[in-house]
N, C-alpha and C positions, 0 to 999 in steps of 0.2 A: 690385695684382696682379693682374689682366690682363698684366703685363709680365712679370711673376716670374714665372704660367704657363707663360706666349710662352719664360724661358727654359730653364725645367727642361723643355718636350720637345723643346725644341732639345737640352737637354743629354742627355738619354735616344736621341733617336735617332744622337745621333751615338757616344753607347756602344753603341749597336745592331750603328752601321757598321761601326764595330771590331771589335767579336766578332764578325761577319758574316765579316766578311772574315778573322778569322784563325781561325776554321772554317772557309771555303772553301779557306787554302791548305793545312791541314792533312790534308783531307779529297783534297784534289789534284781537287775539281771547279772547280776553276780550276788548271793545269799548270804543274809547273814553266817557268823561262822562259816566261811566259804576259803580254804584254800587256795593262796599264790603262789601261783610257780612263775619263778623268775626267769628263768629260759625262757619258756611260752613269753615276757610278757617282752623278753631281749629281741624274740624273731619278729611280735605280732608291734611292736613300735619300731623297729630298728634301730633301736639303742645299744650303746655297750651298759657293762652291769654298772658302772659307777655310777654314772647320771639315774638309773633302775633305783638304786638301791636309795640311793639322794634325795630321787623326789618320794618314795614311799617313806620314809622318814620324817618330809616334810608333811604328806598327809597322816601320817598314824599321829602325829604333831597335834592335827585337829582331833584325831575321832574316826575317823575311818575305815583304821586299819591297826592291829595290834601285830607290838611284834615281840618275837622273843626269841633269847636262843638257842640255838640251836635246833628250829622250829621253822617252819613256811611263815611267809606274814598272811594273816586272817583278820577277814572282813571283821568289825568288829560286832557280837553277835547283838542280837534285841530278842532279850528276856522279860518276862512280865515284870521283874524287878527296873526294867532298869527303864521299863513304858511308865509303870506308875512312877517313874522320881520323876519320870518328865514330865509325868503334869501338876507336878509337885514344884517343881523352877521355874518352867515354860511361865505362867503370867507373871512373873517380878520378871524374870529376865529382858522379857519384849515389855514391858510394862515402860519402866526405866531405862527398856534403850529406846523406845521411838517415843518417851518423854524428852531426852536430850538430844532425838535427830527434829522436834519437834524445834527445842532452845536454837540447835547451831545451822540449822536446810540456810543454803542457799541459793538464788534462783538456779544458781549451774547444779545443783542437786539434786533439786524436784527434779527438776529438767529429767536427770539420770532416772529418776526414778517413777515417773509416766512413760519413757520412753519404753519400761520395762510394763508397765503393765497396760501399756498400749499391743504388744508382742503381746502377751499374755491374753489380752480380748480378739486380737485377729487369729489364735491358735485354737481358739477356745472348742470348737471342732475339731484341730485337729491331734496331733499324741500327747497322749496324756502323760508318756516321760517329760516332754521337752517340758510342761506349765509344770511337775514339780520342780524343773530346775531353774524355771522361771522364781517361784515361789519362794525359792534357798534363794536368789539372787537378788531379787528383792528387799529380802530380810538383811539379805550380808550389804548391800550398800546403807541401808539407815545407817549399821553397826559400827558401819564408818565414817555418818557425816554425829554418828551421836558421838565420836571420839572419843573413848572411855578403853585405856590397854587392861582393865580386869573384864567388863562388861564383852568388848567382841569372841573372846576366841571362849566365853560362854557358853554365845550366841549360837557362834558357830559346830559347837559340839549336839546341842540343845535342837540345830536345821536338819543335823541331820536321822535322828529319830524321826522329827517330825514328818520326814518329808517320805520313808516309809511307815511308818504307822498309817498314814494318810493316803500310799499306796497299796496296804495289808487293807484297810476299807472298802477301798476303790476295783480290791480283784474280787470284794464278795459283794458289791452289789449290784442293781440294776442297772445300764444302760442309764435310764432316764434319772435313777437317784442319783447317780456321777456324774450325769452331767445339772442335776440342779443344785449342788453342795459346790461347784466352779463357778454356777454365776453366783451363787454368795459369796463364795469363794473375794472372787472379781468387785466384784458388788462395794466389801468391804473392807477393804484394796483400799480402790480408788477413794472411797471417805480416808481412808487414815492418808492414804497423800496430802488430798485436801488440805484435814488437819497440819499433819506438819507443816503444810503451805502457808498456810494461816497462820503460823506457829499456838499454837493452841495446845498446849500440852494436856490440858484436864480433858477436850474434846478426846483428843488423842490416848490417855488411859482409859476414857470411858466407852472406845470403840476394839482396843483391845483385848478389853473386856466381854466385852458381844460378841469375839472373837474363837475370844480362849472359848464360851461357852456352845459354840458350835463344833470347834473343835472336839472338846472334851466330850457331846457325841458321836461325834464318826471316832475316836481316840476308845474311848471307852470298847466299841464294838471290839477295835480290832487285836485293844488287852485282850480281853478273854478270848480272843481266839487263840492268841501267840499260849497263852495261861495253860491251853490244853494242849494246845500241842509241843508246850517248855521250846519251841524254835518254829519262825517263821517261816512257811512252807509252802511253795510256788503252787503245790501242785495243786 
């Protein structure tokens, strides 16, 4: 029993490490291109090197970090070309994913989406990094509902840069502009969830295109800043 308890605790720490590292990448608390020190991660999260490396391989496969031989793991860069590619690919992947979600959604699945939206709404005046993570969680759940093994990996990768582009925009915006954008985000996502519940792919597609117009406005400004600096700066 003691051995089993230790194993559960170990698995919990590993899951926490994966979740926490992903959050830090999405919020840019780990800056694009930043190197990760394995020894520091071992000490910080109370895990040995093998599970740390296994976790790093998992999140590397999803696009959060890059692993190269004989080099420290690095957070995936966010450059101008990557940002431009995002705006070419995102409308197609989001549209296809959410239309499939509208076709496949069950009552239980919609309840999960509404729970995430409820947490977003309650936190509108709170931690902005938590809001980024909740949007990421909402889209991942939609991807799971869509149940397409080709779309979900693309969706996961797009969401990493989606969050970081949005964070870049918010860092340079006034508090009023940021709050206005979060309210618009909440409203559009509520409408998308409604359309998914109604099993209405056509309405979902229309709302996704509206949302991408909003995202392009913020993302365009963020992309210009990335191009000027060649890398995202938090200063």
